[in-house]
N, C-alpha and C positions, 0 to 999 in steps of 0.2 A: 241672357235674354235667350229667348228658349228659340229654335227653329220653327219656322211654320210648319203646319203639319201637313203633308199633300197627300193624297188619297192612291196615290198610286207609288210612291217608291219612301215613302213612311216607314221605316223599321225601329222600333223600341231598342235601344243601345242600353243597358246595365251593365256599370264596373263590377257586378258579381257574376256575369255570363261571361266569359270569356270567350264561347263560343261563337257570341253574335257578330253578326257582322254589320259595320256602319254602312249606311247609305254612298258615302262617297269611296265604297270599297265595295260594291254592289256591283256583278254583272249582273249581265240582262242577255235576251237573245238576238242574234247576232244584227236581224234586221233593223228591230227597236234604236241598238245603239247607233247604227249609220245612220239613221234619218235623223237620230239627235246632232249628229256627228256635223250633217249635213246643213242642217238646222245652224251650228256656230259657224261654222264653213262661210254661210250664205253671209252674215250677220258681218263679219270679221276680213272677208277676201278684197272689198273693195280697197282695205288699209295698204295692203302690201302692191295691190296693182298701180293707187295711184303713189303711193313712195317711188315705182320706180318710173313710173310716167315722169313724173317732177322730177325726177334725178335725169329721164330723160330729155327733157326739155332745157332744164337750166344748164345741161352740161355739152349741151348739142350731139347726143350718141348717136350712134350710125342702128338703123335698124335692127341687124344681127344681135350686135349688141344689146340693144334694149329687148327683146326677145330671151336674150342666156339671161339676162338679169335676173326677168319676170318670173323665170324658171327656177331659178334659182334662189327670189324670196320666196315662192311657194314649199319648193324641197326644203328652205330651213324653216322655215314657218312649219314645217309637219315635224320637222327632228326636233324642234325645240319643244313643240305642244306635245311631239312623245315623250321626253327627257322629263319635262316639270310635273307630264300626269301621271307617269308610270313611275318615276324616282330611281333609278340604277344607282347601285353601290350608295354614293353620297351626293351625288347629284338629283335637284329637283326634288316637293316635297310631298308630291304624290297625293297632290289636289287635283282640282278642272282647270287647268291652267290652257290658253294659248300664248303664243310669240309671235310677235311681229315686228319687223322695221316701220321706220317714219317716226314724226313726232322729232323731239330737240335733237336725238341722235343724226336723223337724216339732213337738220340745217346744218348743223356742223359737219357732219361728211361733207357735206354742197361746199360750207364756208372754207373749210381748209383745201378741197379739191381745185376753186376757182384763185385762191392765194398759191398753194403749193403745187399743185397737180395732181390728177386721180391716182399715181403711184403712191404720193406722199399722203393721200387720203389712205388708201387699203392699208399703208404701213402703219396709221393711225391707229383702225381699229383692231388692228392684229397687238400692238402694244398697249392700248386698254385693255382689251380683254384679257392680254397677260398681268396687266398692274392691278385688275381687281383681283384676279385670285392672290394675288402679295398682298394687297392691303384689309381682304376679307378677316382676318382673324382680327385687326387692331379694329374694325370697325363692330363685328361680332362682340367685342367687349363696350363698345358704348350703346348697345339696342334698351339697357336701362333706360335711356334718356328718351326712349320713344314710347310715352303710354297712351291710353283708348285719347288724353285731349291732342296729342299730337298727330297721332294716325287718322283719327276723326276728321281734324281738320285739314289733312292734306288729303283724304280718303275726295272730302267734298269739294275741294279743287280741282282733283283728280276728275270727278263726274262733271262740273261745270265746264272744266276745260273741253271733254271729250263732246258734251250736247253742243258747243258750239261748233266742233270737225264734223257732226251730223248735221248741223245748220248748213256749211256750208258747201256740205254735199247739196244740201236743197237750192240753196241761193246761188251757189257758185261766188265768186270773192267781188268784193265791194269795188265798185268802177268800171267789170269789165262786160261788157255786152250780154247781155239779156239777165243781169243782175236781179237775184228775185222775183222772175218769171214767175205772171200769176197762176201757167200753165201747170210749171215746175211745183210750185208752192200747192197747187189742188190736186199733183199726184201724194205729195206729200202726206196732206191731212188726210186723204185718201187710206191711203197706206194703214196711218195710224187710226184711224176709223176703224179698218178692217180686222184688225190686229185687237182692235178694244173687242169687237164684234163677236170674234171666234173665240176668244175670252168669255164673253159672257154664256155663249150660247152651246159652244163644245166640252165635251165631257173628256173625261181621261186623256189616252194618249192626244187625241187630236188638240185638244185644251193644251198640252203642253206643246204641240208643234204651232200654235197659233200665231208665233214672228213667221215661221219660215211661209205659212199658211199664208201669213198678211203679204210679205213679199212677191208670191207666187200669184196674187189674186191683184194686188200692184201692178204687176210687169204685166200681166195680160191685159189691165186700164190703159198702161202706159201705151200697149201695142195697139190697141184699140185706137186711140190718139193720134197713131203716129210716131211715136217718140222712139219706139223700139225699131232698127235696124239690123233686122240677124243676116245679112249677108257678112260682114266682118268677120262670123262665128267659125264661115266656111272654109274660109282662105287661111292658103298658109301648110306647114306640113302638120304632118299627122303626132310624131315624135320630135320632141326637143331634150336633148342632154345638155346643161348647164356646162359652161367653159369655165373652169378654175383660172382662175386668172387674168381674167377679161380687158384688162388694162396694163398687163405686163409685168416685170417681178415689182413686190414693192419696195418702196424707199422708206426707214424709218430716221425719224425727225423727232427727237422727243419732246422741243422747244413747239413745234409745229402740233403735235399730237397734245400738248398742254390744256389747253381748253377740253377737249374728250375727255381724257385723265378726271378731270375735275367733275365734268359733268358725271364721269360714273360714279361718283361719292354721290351725286344726287340720288342718281337711280336704282342704288342700293338702298340709300332710304325709300322710295317711292316701292319698290320691291317689299321693305318691309310693312309699308300700307298695304299691299296686294296681297298678304300672305296673310295678315291677320284678317283683312276683309273677307277675304275669298275663304279661310278656316270658317268666319261666322256665317258667313252665306250658306256652309253647307253642313255646320249645326258640331264642327269637329270641336274636340280641345285640342292645342298645339303649344309646344314649347318652344316658344319665335326664339330662343337662344339656337336651337335644333334647327329649326325648318327655316328660317330666314337666310345664314350660308348656303343651305339645300338650293333656294332658289336663286340666289346671286351665283354659286356656284353653275348653276344651268345654265343662267343667260349669258354668263364669260364664256363658257362652254360654245353654244348655239353661235354665240357673238365670232366666237375663234375662228370656226367654219365658216362663219358665213364671209369673213372677212380672206378668207380662201377664195373666194368667190366673186368680189367687190364689190359685196354689199355695206352697208352702213353699218351701226351696232345693231344686233336682238333684240328687245328686249319682251317682259312677262308684261301681258297686255292684261288690264281692267276690263276692256270689253264684252268679255265673256261673261262675267262674273254675274249681270245686269241678265244675260240668258237663264243662269243659272237662278237664282231669285224669281225670276219673270215664269219659269216653267216648271218647278221646283223638281227638276232633277239635277242630283247631285255627285251623279258616278260620276268618278276620272273616268272612265273606261269611253264616255260619252268626247272627254277631249281627247283623250288619246284617239280616237273615231275619227276626228277630226285632224288630227296629226297624221294617220293615215290616209286619207280623203287628200289633203294639202300636198306630201307628196306625190302621189298621185296624179295631182295636176302640174305638180312641177314639171312632169314627164307627158302629158298629154294637154298639147297645147291647144288645139281645138276646143277642151273643154275650161282652160284658163280663159280663152277668149269668148266662152259665151258667157263666162262672169262677168267679163269687161263690158257683154252688150248691157245689161240688166242697166236700167236709169240711174243713176246717181240720186235723180231726187225721191224714188222708190228706197234706196238704201239706206238714202239719210232720215227719210222718214220713220223706217224702222228703228235705226239707232238713236236717235233721240228720244224714244222710249226707253230701248234697252240702258243707253247713258244713263239717263237720268235716274234710274235707278241705282244707280250707283251712287250717287248726291243722296240719295235716302238713306242708305245703310251710312256712309257717313254721319249723316243727322243725327241715325240710330246709336254711334258707337259714339258720338259727342252728347247723346243724352245721360249717357253713364258717366260722364268725366268731370260731375259735379262742377256744373257751371254754376251752380249758387255762391260759390267760394269768388269773390271777387278778381283774384288772380287769375283764378281759371279762367274764367270771363274775357278779359284784358288779351292776356296770351292768346286765345280763339279769335279775337275781333282784330287783332293787329296782325296775325298771319294770316286770316280771312283779307283786309285792305290791301295786304303787299302781296298778295299770293295771286288775289284776281284783278289785280292794276293792270299787269302787261296782257291779262284776256280781255276785259274790259276795253280797255282804250290802247288798241295796237298801235305800235310806234311810240309809246311813249318814253323808250329807252334810246330812241334814234340819236341825238347828242353825242351819245358814250360811245367810246371807241367800240370795234367791232366784235373783240374777244369778250370784254364786259359784258356788252348790249345780248350778244347771243348767252348768257349766263342769265343775268337777269331778267330775260324774256320770256326766261321757263319759268312760268307761274308756280307749277309743283315743286319745283329745289328751293323758290323763294320761299313758300308758304311754309314748306317743312323746318329749313333753316330756321325761319324766326318763329317757329313756336317751339323748335327742337331747345333754341336757344333760351327762349324767354321761361321755357318750363325749367331751365336747368336755373336762371338766378333766382326766379320765385320758390322754386320748389327741391333747389337741390344744396342751394347755398345758405350759410348764415344758422340762425337756430327755424325759421323756416322750413327746411329737410325735417326736424322733428317733429314739428307740431302739425305737420299735413298729412294727407291722406292723400294725395293728387299723386303723387309717384309709385305708384300702382307697380305691380308686379310685370312681366312683359309678357306673358301666355297672353294666350285667347283667354274669354272670360269661359271661368268653371273650368279653368285648365288648373290640374294640380301638381304639375310640374315644381319643382324645387327653382326661390328666386335668386 
């Protein structure tokens, strides 16, 4: 599938023209790159901030440690985004990626901390990062079992899960005071409408900044409604330096770390899907067997560094892929600029507090649009997976059913042991595992493997890399 043509950044790239620059590698004027980078940061900044606030509330951390962790989360998100976008040595696929804490790795970290202590949880992150490096060669050999059928199914689940995350930013958790407050819903819907209006009426660079403008306009509306309280952004110190090992020396307990290690395997499968769909969003042909290990190495390196500052596992995020597709800006230097901004925010605490003042309903409204685009990308990939083949349809249907179950019915596995429940409640992990296993059963075992074209090469569409 060819990438959409955008008037600002479309550059025809011909295999016969070795001097041509692909849009993903195109540099831009510094001011424009920073603007686009700030747009990425504003869409995804709620994730590290909310992750640290959740850690603080769950583990009853002191305000000082909370500030240190918030600075570290922003700093490491920036460093990880730089690694994945710029791709030094064998780390990072040189695609427009950002990295974040949160999600299932955060829940696992909190579970280990509650059962075994924060020092053991920190040790589990460090052990898991090393484990990822050790098992990566074996995982790379299994990538041929992740064709578009498997990856497309996984991306659809990722997108639906992220839409839910954005929606909860708007509504709050069910059962809590103020759940689905009409004012918050109104702010979210107004933000979405503003993004649509800006996309329809504006042209050129302003149109590409529609999400950023929607966030700004939505925040202004919230301020007019009395939903923004800027005083909190003006208090506290100016510069904050993250403190290494805020919980003390790590304790290494392999048994306690096992759930996090097992999850890292699912995280590698998710990184496979993120890498392929990112490459597709920017229209770049890649060799999955080369680029996915680079993504995983970037994740492991950033997690290793993050563990030294008391953070949960850092993972490559699909949140920015929707921004890439919505804006049409494919340059990896934009997410590198976002990484620089995040590093700066890690030290400039008033700026970080200002972002945290932005109403979650406004951020959630914009996030729902951006994240839904990821679901659309997964559907587009499934459209090329030959779903007219009955076995492919069954593979996709069963994986979607089991992968979406814990997302659509929270608490469905509440009766299972805690360690098993944490893994089952990761819809992405379950969906990826089921799709991969059924793909092997239907398309790699027995005569079926010889007679079907479903076991396609692992490269992104259009790649000429060897199988």
